[in-house]
Structure formats: structure tokens, C-alpha cells
C-alpha positions, 0 to 999 in steps of 0.5 A, a space after each residue: 896516458 902519455 904527455 907530449 909536449 908542444 910549444 906555443 910558437 905565437 903570441 901569447 898575451 897573459 894578462 889581468 884582463 885575460 887573453 884576447 879572442 886573436 891571442 887565443 887563436 894565435 895559441 890554437 894555430 901554434 899548438 896545432 902547426 908547431 908540432 915540436 919538429 916532430 920529438 915529443 916528450 914523454 911524460 905518464 899521467 895514467 888519470 888522464 888515461 880517462 879522458 878521450 883523445 881531444 886530437 889538436 884541440 886547444 886548451 879551451 875556456 876552461 883552462 884545460 886540466 887540472 893536475 894535482 900537485 904531485 901530476 904537475 911537479 911529475 910534468 914539470 920535471 919531465 919538461 925542464 929540459 925543453 923549458 931550457 932549451 926553449 928560452 935559452 933561444 932568445 940570447 937572454 942570460 937570464 932565460 939561459 940561467 934562470 934554473 940555477 936560481 933559486 925556487 921559491 915555489 915548491 910545486 908549480 900552481 895553477 894560476 888564474 892571472 896567467 890564464 890557469 897555466 901551471 907557474 914556478 917562481 926564481 929569483 936571482 942571487 941579488 933578490 932571493 934574500 929578500 924575495 923570500 920574505 914574500 913582500 916583507 922586505 921591498 922594495 927589491 934592491 937593483 939588479 934583482 931579477 924574477 923569473 917564471 916559466 909556464 906550462 899548461 894541459 889540455 884535458 887529451 893530456 897534451 902539455 904545452 909548453 908556455 911563455 916565460 916572464 922576467 921582471 929586472 930591477 933596474 937602476 932608478 930613472 928607468 921607468 919610475 911609473 912602474 917601479 923601475 922594473 923592466 918586463 921581459 916577455 920570452 916564448 916557448 921558441 926562444 922568440 922575444 915578444 917583447 921588452 921594457 924599453 925597446 920598439 916592442 915594449 907595447 907587445 908587453 904593456 899588460 904587464 906593467 898595467 896588471 902589476 900596477 895593482 900591486 902595493 908592494 913594488 908592483 910585485 904578486 906572490 904565489 899562494 901560501 901554500 906554494 912558497 917555499 920557507 913561508 908560514 902558511 899560517 899567516 894571512 895573505 893581506 899585505 903580501 904584495 897581492 890581493 888574494 881575492 883577485 888570483 893574479 899570482 
């Protein structure tokens, strides 16, 4: 079955409390209406051919189709150009360049904290060495930028491009209540949903509120099995996230 790729052109409110009803409706409206300007990206995932066609039905309360690791990576490689082009429209250098940074997730992983979207974690050169210690060497230095892109599938096999979230470590005093992190969310049509310190900051306050729950420089890391260069036999406690909360 062919995967068809669509961009979410409406607000994507990803937070610890989950998507609001209004945001879920906005996602569905965008899924039905955006149509990728009539251009589809096709990625073959034969297993999903067993599912009936869901037409324009959006993800649903269960977070859509669960993909195997191999399926998720195949889809991700297929949509990379679309993700890159979409986020680059924002004009934000980090959104234009993040795919050139170090990727710290071996494969896309399904994040309950991000409403079951599949995420990939990247860090720029300033952050990479310390970020790759997964909580053992914190806080990260000023100038560190972390990026998470995202996608999700419905059970009919449609892949929907999700938001790109950025965290940038700013000089002391920028936002001491948030560890001096600057949060930015970019929608998959290139629009900036919100950015810390700007007039639209209120739109992404939930990002900081969620990251307040971390005890390690406001950071959460991906599950152990997906970490590049990590000792997967180590325990999760103390590595910057609450393992039982699934807030990766």
C-alpha cells in the first residue's frame, strides 16, 4: 500500500496534557484540506495493505498505526525531503539546517508525550558532545540547539508530517524560570506557531510547562534502545526524564 504524505497546516498543540479538542479538530481539518498541493510522496509499507481505506479520517484517539522500527525508518527516509522543505519555509536557520546536525535517535520512536507521533532527535555541534551523555553532563552550554521533527500515520496508511520543535540554550537571564531555554515550534507548512520571548509565546507555553517536570536541565531523552552510542543496559533513572511518564 502506498503511503501518502500530508502536512498539518494548523496548530499542533503537543504537550504533557495531550492535544486539546480544538487542536485535534484543527489537525483533522488540515489533514482533509491541505492535500500537499496535489503532490504525494509515496512510500511502500506492504503490511498496512491489510487495513481498509480510511479515506480522509484523521489519526484517531489511539494515535494511529503502530509501525515497526524498520517501517518507521523507511517512512522517515522517504519523507526527509518534504520535512526539510516544509520547515525551511519558516526562515529559521536551525529549521533549515538541523538535518546536517548529529542525529541521536537510531530510529524514529513513538512518543506518548507527543501524542504518539514518531520523533527523531538532533543536536547542533555546540550541544552534541554533552547531549550524547544523555543527562550525565549538564547543563548544556549556551548556544546549544536541539531539534525534534515528527510524523504520524493513520491506520489507512497515510503519513502526516508533524511539527518541528526546537530548544535553544540562551545566555543567562533570558528565561531563568525555564533554564534559559528558548522554545520554538514550527508547523509543517513553515509557519511559526510560537517562540519564547515573542508575542506568540503564549501559544507554546505548554512546552516549558512540560519540561519543568524534568530534573536535568529541563531535558527529556528518548528511550534507551533508540539512543545512539548509549549503554542500553543502564537504568533510565536520573537520565533526564521520568521513564514511567513516557514524556520523551
